[in-house]
Backbone as numpy.savetxt, mean C-alpha at the origin, in Angstrom:
# Nx Ny Nz CAx CAy CAz Cx Cy Cz
-17.76 7.01 3.76 -16.57 7.57 3.40 -16.24 6.13 2.94
-15.91 5.87 1.54 -15.28 3.87 0.99 -13.72 4.12 0.82
-13.10 3.53 1.35 -11.93 3.39 0.99 -11.57 2.02 0.36
-10.81 1.97 -0.59 -10.71 0.76 -1.72 -8.94 0.47 -1.60
-8.91 -0.43 -0.90 -7.08 -1.08 -1.21 -6.77 -2.15 -2.03
-5.80 -1.62 -2.77 -5.38 -2.84 -3.62 -3.90 -2.59 -3.46
-3.55 -4.11 -3.44 -1.85 -4.24 -3.45 -1.72 -5.53 -3.41
-0.53 -5.90 -2.44 -0.40 -7.88 -2.39 -0.77 -8.21 -1.30
0.11 -9.10 -0.61 0.01 -9.69 0.57 0.19 -8.90 1.59
1.18 -8.06 1.24 1.10 -7.36 2.80 0.27 -6.04 3.17
-0.57 -5.84 1.91 -2.26 -4.93 1.81 -3.34 -5.40 2.80
-2.55 -7.36 2.20 -4.13 -7.96 2.53 -3.84 -8.70 4.22
-2.40 -8.41 4.60 -1.91 -8.83 6.54 -1.74 -10.04 6.05
-1.10 -10.63 4.76 -0.76 -11.87 5.08 0.24 -12.43 6.58
0.03 -12.87 7.48 1.35 -13.81 8.33 1.08 -12.86 9.65
-0.24 -12.34 10.15 -0.42 -11.52 11.11 -1.43 -12.41 11.78
-1.07 -12.63 12.73 -1.78 -13.90 13.69 -3.62 -13.19 14.25
-3.44 -11.45 14.10 -4.10 -11.22 14.66 -5.22 -10.64 13.53
-4.95 -10.89 12.71 -5.58 -10.31 10.82 -6.30 -9.04 10.79
-5.45 -8.36 11.42 -5.64 -6.79 10.86 -4.10 -6.42 10.05
-3.43 -6.85 9.86 -2.03 -6.36 8.93 -1.85 -4.87 9.30
-1.22 -4.14 8.17 -1.45 -2.95 8.62 -2.16 -2.03 8.29
-3.30 -2.32 7.26 -4.46 -1.68 7.19 -5.27 -1.34 8.39
-5.91 -3.06 8.97 -6.48 -2.76 10.19 -5.79 -1.97 11.23
-4.91 -2.06 11.45 -4.18 -0.89 12.51 -4.35 0.32 12.33
-4.10 0.86 11.16 -4.22 1.74 10.30 -5.61 2.47 10.74
-6.59 1.63 10.02 -7.78 1.88 10.20 -8.45 2.45 11.63
-7.80 1.17 12.59 -8.83 1.33 14.02 -7.85 2.84 15.06
-6.97 3.06 14.53 -6.21 4.69 14.90 -6.54 5.80 14.11
-7.55 5.74 13.35 -7.98 7.01 12.62 -9.42 7.30 12.86
-9.26 8.63 12.95 -10.83 9.69 14.01 -11.23 10.13 12.64
-12.09 9.22 12.28 -13.37 9.56 10.87 -14.74 10.00 11.72
-15.23 10.71 11.45 -16.69 11.20 12.17 -17.50 10.18 12.05
-17.59 9.35 11.06 -18.25 8.01 11.15 -17.55 6.70 10.10
-18.00 5.51 10.88 -17.62 4.69 10.12 -17.03 4.38 8.65
-16.18 4.03 8.05 -16.10 3.71 6.67 -15.94 2.33 6.53
-16.18 2.37 5.13 -16.61 0.97 4.38 -15.18 0.49 3.70
-14.50 0.09 3.91 -13.11 -0.84 3.72 -13.58 -1.99 2.63
-12.83 -1.81 1.65 -12.84 -3.02 0.68 -11.40 -3.32 0.20
-11.29 -4.41 0.93 -9.37 -4.53 0.91 -9.25 -5.66 -0.18
-9.13 -5.39 -1.38 -9.07 -6.31 -2.79 -7.75 -6.70 -2.83
-6.63 -6.45 -1.86 -5.65 -7.26 -2.02 -4.97 -9.07 -2.42
-4.54 -8.80 -3.00 -4.56 -10.15 -3.93 -2.96 -10.75 -3.27
-2.66 -11.98 -3.12 -1.46 -12.65 -2.57 -0.14 -12.80 -4.25
0.97 -12.26 -4.24 1.94 -12.34 -4.92 1.49 -11.44 -6.29
0.48 -10.61 -6.47 0.33 -9.36 -7.52 1.51 -8.58 -7.76
1.54 -8.49 -9.08 2.51 -6.67 -9.41 1.56 -5.54 -9.95
2.21 -4.59 -10.02 1.77 -3.79 -10.27 1.17 -3.96 -12.05
1.58 -4.34 -12.73 0.89 -4.96 -14.16 -0.60 -5.79 -13.61
-0.77 -6.24 -13.36 -1.87 -6.89 -12.44 -2.93 -5.87 -12.09
-2.03 -5.24 -11.00 -2.76 -3.90 -10.61 -3.53 -3.27 -11.49
-2.09 -2.75 -12.46 -2.94 -1.76 -13.37 -4.15 -1.86 -14.28
-4.23 -3.34 -14.56 -4.64 -4.33 -15.54 -6.27 -4.15 -14.98
-6.19 -4.46 -13.50 -7.80 -5.20 -13.18 -8.14 -4.52 -11.98
-7.79 -2.90 -11.71 -8.18 -2.39 -10.01 -9.51 -1.70 -10.30
-9.34 -1.18 -11.74 -10.89 -0.47 -11.74 -11.88 -1.19 -12.08
-11.90 -2.63 -12.79 -13.07 -3.37 -12.72 -13.27 -4.11 -11.41
-12.53 -4.61 -10.49 -12.70 -4.28 -9.18 -13.22 -3.50 -8.23
-12.62 -2.11 -8.14 -12.90 -0.88 -7.36 -14.36 -0.48 -8.06
-15.39 -0.27 -9.03 -15.74 0.37 -9.63 -16.87 -0.17 -9.15
-16.93 -1.81 -8.57 -18.04 -2.45 -8.13 -18.23 -1.69 -6.31
-17.16 -1.00 -5.96 -17.31 -0.43 -4.44 -16.82 1.27 -4.63
-17.36 1.36 -5.40 -17.61 3.28 -5.83 -18.58 3.61 -5.88
-19.10 4.52 -4.74 -20.34 4.83 -4.80 -20.04 7.05 -4.82
-21.35 7.14 -5.25 -21.34 8.17 -6.35 -22.07 9.07 -5.06
-22.53 8.73 -4.22 -22.85 9.33 -3.17 -21.88 9.82 -1.68
-21.18 8.74 -1.97 -20.23 8.88 -0.79 -18.41 9.34 -1.40
-17.53 9.80 -0.21 -16.29 10.05 -0.88 -15.76 8.68 -0.85
-14.95 8.86 -2.05 -14.02 7.32 -1.90 -12.28 7.46 -2.01
-12.17 7.16 -1.68 -10.10 6.63 -1.34 -9.76 5.23 -1.84
-8.56 5.58 -2.38 -7.69 4.55 -2.90 -6.41 4.48 -2.13
-6.24 3.20 -1.66 -5.06 3.48 -0.82 -4.49 2.08 -1.79
-3.01 2.36 -2.04 -2.33 1.46 -2.74 -0.98 0.69 -2.00
-0.78 -0.28 -1.36 -0.23 -1.20 -0.55 0.93 -1.47 -1.89
2.01 -1.47 -1.85 3.10 -1.95 -2.83 4.30 -2.75 -2.31
4.10 -4.02 -2.49 5.28 -5.20 -1.92 6.41 -5.45 -3.02
6.91 -6.27 -2.57 8.20 -7.01 -3.82 7.08 -7.45 -4.88
6.63 -7.55 -5.05 5.57 -8.48 -6.42 6.30 -8.20 -7.89
6.74 -6.90 -8.24 7.35 -6.87 -9.13 8.81 -6.75 -8.83
9.61 -7.35 -7.67 11.07 -7.67 -8.28 10.98 -9.08 -8.22
10.00 -9.99 -7.19 9.87 -11.55 -8.11 9.40 -11.25 -9.55
8.39 -10.66 -9.88 7.95 -10.88 -11.60 9.79 -10.41 -12.27
10.21 -9.92 -12.26 11.32 -9.69 -12.94 10.88 -8.03 -13.69
10.34 -7.06 -13.43 9.52 -5.84 -14.10 10.83 -4.56 -13.85
10.85 -4.70 -14.66 12.13 -3.53 -14.27 11.51 -1.88 -14.09
12.14 -1.33 -13.59 11.98 0.06 -12.58 10.66 0.73 -13.41
11.39 1.03 -14.59 10.93 1.81 -15.90 9.46 1.25 -15.57
8.94 -0.17 -15.99 7.53 -0.82 -16.04 7.12 -0.35 -14.79
7.37 -0.55 -13.81 6.97 -0.36 -12.87 6.50 0.83 -12.14
7.48 1.99 -12.62 6.86 3.58 -12.48 5.67 4.01 -13.34
5.86 3.29 -14.69 4.93 2.86 -15.53 3.69 2.66 -14.99
3.13 1.30 -14.53 1.83 0.88 -13.79 1.53 1.63 -12.97
2.69 1.83 -12.00 2.43 2.92 -11.03 1.47 3.70 -11.36
2.05 4.92 -12.36 1.66 5.83 -12.51 0.28 6.02 -13.31
-0.32 4.50 -13.97 -1.34 4.36 -14.48 -2.64 4.52 -13.61
-2.04 3.71 -12.54 -2.88 3.30 -11.74 -3.84 5.08 -11.00
-2.59 5.74 -10.46 -2.98 6.87 -9.91 -3.63 8.11 -11.16
-2.72 7.49 -12.70 -4.02 8.76 -13.25 -5.29 7.80 -13.42
-5.68 6.92 -13.62 -6.87 5.99 -13.72 -7.48 6.42 -12.43
-7.02 6.76 -10.97 -7.92 6.75 -9.77 -8.24 8.56 -9.72
-7.09 9.79 -10.57 -7.70 10.99 -11.29 -8.97 11.21 -11.76
-8.91 10.30 -12.69 -10.33 10.43 -13.81 -11.34 9.60 -12.64
-11.07 9.22 -11.96 -12.39 9.00 -10.76 -12.42 10.08 -9.64
-11.61 10.71 -9.84 -11.69 11.85 -8.66 -11.58 11.26 -7.46
-10.65 10.27 -7.05 -10.51 9.96 -6.32 -9.31 10.19 -5.52
-8.91 10.76 -4.24 -7.76 10.70 -4.10 -6.94 9.47 -3.32
-5.74 9.14 -3.97 -5.02 7.82 -3.43 -3.97 8.51 -2.99
-3.66 6.94 -1.95 -2.50 7.00 -0.85 -1.08 5.87 -1.47
-0.15 6.06 -1.31 0.72 4.96 -2.03 1.59 4.66 -0.32
1.75 3.06 -0.16 2.58 2.68 0.35 3.69 2.17 0.20
5.15 2.59 -0.04 6.02 1.82 -0.45 6.49 -0.01 -0.05
7.30 -0.29 -0.61 7.67 -1.60 -0.57 8.71 -1.66 0.48
8.21 -2.40 1.74 9.57 -2.59 2.97 10.98 -3.73 2.75
11.79 -3.65 3.23 12.67 -4.57 2.77 12.42 -5.91 3.14
12.68 -6.89 2.10 12.10 -8.06 2.61 12.95 -8.90 1.70
13.13 -10.44 1.47 14.13 -11.04 1.04 13.26 -10.96 -0.33
14.53 -10.81 -1.48 13.81 -10.61 -2.72 15.28 -10.66 -3.33
15.18 -11.32 -5.12 15.86 -10.95 -5.68 16.34 -10.07 -6.69
16.49 -8.62 -5.88 16.50 -7.20 -7.11 16.22 -6.46 -5.91
16.43 -4.92 -6.34 17.02 -3.88 -6.06 15.46 -3.39 -5.26
14.86 -3.51 -4.06 13.80 -3.05 -3.18 14.13 -1.63 -3.49
15.21 -1.16 -2.82 15.69 0.33 -2.38 15.30 1.38 -3.92
15.67 1.06 -5.34 15.77 1.57 -6.20 14.07 1.34 -6.98
13.16 0.36 -6.65 12.24 0.36 -6.87 10.77 1.35 -5.85
11.66 1.43 -4.69 11.25 2.36 -4.12 10.85 3.63 -4.18
12.07 4.09 -4.43 12.74 5.29 -5.44 11.78 5.71 -5.97
11.74 4.66 -7.41 10.77 4.92 -8.50 9.40 4.98 -8.37
9.04 4.90 -7.02 7.61 4.74 -6.54 7.38 5.97 -6.16
8.18 6.71 -5.34 8.29 7.96 -4.47 7.92 9.01 -5.68
9.13 8.89 -6.31 8.86 9.65 -7.90 7.40 10.21 -8.48
7.11 8.92 -8.83 6.13 8.86 -9.53 4.57 9.42 -8.53
4.71 9.25 -7.02 3.79 9.70 -6.66 4.26 11.58 -5.81
4.85 11.68 -6.14 6.21 13.18 -6.27 5.02 14.05 -7.08
6.00 13.57 -8.61 4.75 14.49 -9.66 3.24 14.56 -9.45
3.27 13.87 -9.02 1.63 13.83 -8.95 1.09 14.02 -8.00
1.58 14.64 -6.64 1.39 15.31 -5.75 0.23 14.58 -4.75
0.52 12.92 -4.66 0.03 11.55 -4.31 0.84 11.53 -2.85
0.52 11.46 -1.31 1.27 10.80 -0.45 2.00 9.78 -0.48
3.35 9.52 -0.45 3.65 8.17 -0.53 4.28 7.80 0.80
4.28 6.75 1.79 4.55 6.17 2.61 6.45 5.33 2.47
7.15 5.93 2.64 8.25 5.43 2.58 8.42 4.80 3.62
8.75 2.99 3.58 8.85 2.38 4.39 10.09 1.14 4.34
10.80 1.17 2.75 11.99 0.39 2.81 13.25 0.86 3.71
13.53 2.77 3.44 14.66 2.63 4.25 14.69 2.73 5.64
13.12 3.03 6.32 13.24 3.25 8.06 13.34 1.45 8.38
12.91 0.64 7.34 12.45 -0.50 8.02 13.90 -1.83 7.74
14.77 -0.57 6.56 15.81 -1.90 6.08 16.93 -1.92 7.50
17.49 -0.85 8.31 18.24 -1.63 9.42 17.32 -1.97 10.98
16.45 -1.60 10.68 15.52 -2.32 11.84 15.48 -3.36 12.51
15.60 -3.39 13.60 16.60 -4.59 14.41 14.73 -5.62 14.34
13.87 -5.28 14.78 12.66 -5.82 15.46 11.91 -5.91 14.06
11.89 -5.21 12.99 11.41 -5.92 11.35 12.36 -7.10 11.08
13.54 -6.95 10.91 14.07 -8.13 10.57 13.96 -9.82 11.37
14.06 -9.33 12.90 13.74 -10.73 13.84 12.52 -11.00 13.26
11.41 -10.21 13.43 10.34 -10.59 13.17 10.03 -11.28 11.15
10.58 -10.58 10.60 9.93 -11.58 9.07 11.31 -12.65 9.24
12.35 -12.97 9.99 12.97 -14.43 9.67 12.39 -15.15 11.25
11.50 -14.74 12.13 10.42 -15.76 12.36 9.35 -16.40 12.04
8.89 -15.64 11.04 7.77 -16.07 10.16 8.29 -16.53 9.28
8.34 -16.06 7.85 9.14 -17.04 7.17 10.23 -16.41 5.67
10.45 -15.59 6.13 11.46 -14.48 5.98 11.00 -13.46 4.32
9.44 -13.87 4.13 9.15 -13.23 3.31 7.89 -12.47 3.57
6.82 -12.42 5.01 6.16 -11.61 5.60 6.72 -11.15 6.87
6.10 -10.14 7.14 6.23 -9.56 8.82 5.06 -10.48 9.47
5.02 -10.09 10.61 4.34 -10.71 11.91 3.34 -9.41 12.25
3.21 -9.66 13.67 2.55 -8.81 14.34 3.79 -7.27 14.68
4.76 -7.56 15.05 5.69 -6.37 15.32 5.98 -5.78 13.91
5.74 -6.72 12.44 6.24 -6.00 11.35 4.84 -4.92 10.97
3.80 -6.36 11.44 2.70 -5.10 11.17 2.42 -4.06 11.51
2.75 -3.97 12.90 2.46 -2.34 13.72 3.72 -1.57 13.08
4.50 -1.83 13.03 5.63 -1.53 12.07 5.41 -0.51 11.02
4.72 -1.16 10.58 4.52 -0.78 8.88 3.19 0.35 9.25
2.39 0.19 10.06 1.25 0.78 10.29 1.74 2.14 10.92
2.52 1.75 11.82 2.86 3.51 12.64 4.00 4.20 11.57
4.75 3.70 10.08 5.01 4.18 9.80 3.58 5.48 8.68
2.85 4.33 8.18 1.54 4.82 7.79 1.14 6.26 7.90
0.96 5.90 9.32 0.07 6.61 10.63 1.07 7.57 10.62
2.24 8.08 10.61 3.63 9.28 10.22 4.02 9.75 9.18
3.25 9.51 8.41 3.84 9.86 7.12 2.81 10.46 5.92
1.88 11.52 7.15 0.59 12.36 6.28 -0.61 11.10 5.77
-0.83 10.70 7.05 -2.17 9.47 6.63 -3.28 10.97 7.00
-2.91 10.49 8.59 -4.43 12.19 8.81 -4.65 13.05 8.22
-3.68 13.85 7.36 -4.66 14.95 6.12 -4.69 14.13 5.29
-4.58 13.03 4.77 -5.05 12.79 3.70 -6.38 11.94 4.36
-6.80 11.20 5.23 -7.81 10.43 5.71 -8.74 11.86 6.24
-8.22 12.61 6.10 -9.67 13.74 7.13 -10.96 14.48 5.36
-11.91 13.94 6.09 -12.70 13.98 4.83 -12.49 15.84 4.21
-12.71 15.77 3.16 -12.15 17.05 2.20 -13.53 17.89 2.43
-13.92 19.29 2.20 -15.01 20.35 3.25 -15.18 20.85 1.45
């Protein structure tokens, strides 16, 4: 199996002293019949417009027609930082997911957690969730479960106010693992 990961610095694990991020933690706990090839293509400060325009070019190099390929989309607050409207963010995610469908690649989306940003992350998360629901793509809600979580906020404050550390990435991994991951990652028969 090949797993292509696109997203921003949260999908890349920026700030994690163990260099695992949530992706590494999730993969370490996944029960796969054999090891998967993970291509983490996440980039710092990227928004969904940039992802929608560039993900295919990068992913095509890592897609195998002999092995099953999956796409993980890890969304942070890049769209809020870039000032994109919720409507534009929805369209960008829809284009990414529709492109994955064209390639027959199952997708899995992890939504933005509560971070310091000048915008409404809750609204953005709801918009992303709606896009995923309409396409029957699993969506991990991270905003609501973490918005009042004391350890999450303490971890964010300890690092730089914009990124989690080990505790925060562990919480994100736990949310992913407990919101449809196992049924999505299980090999299709």
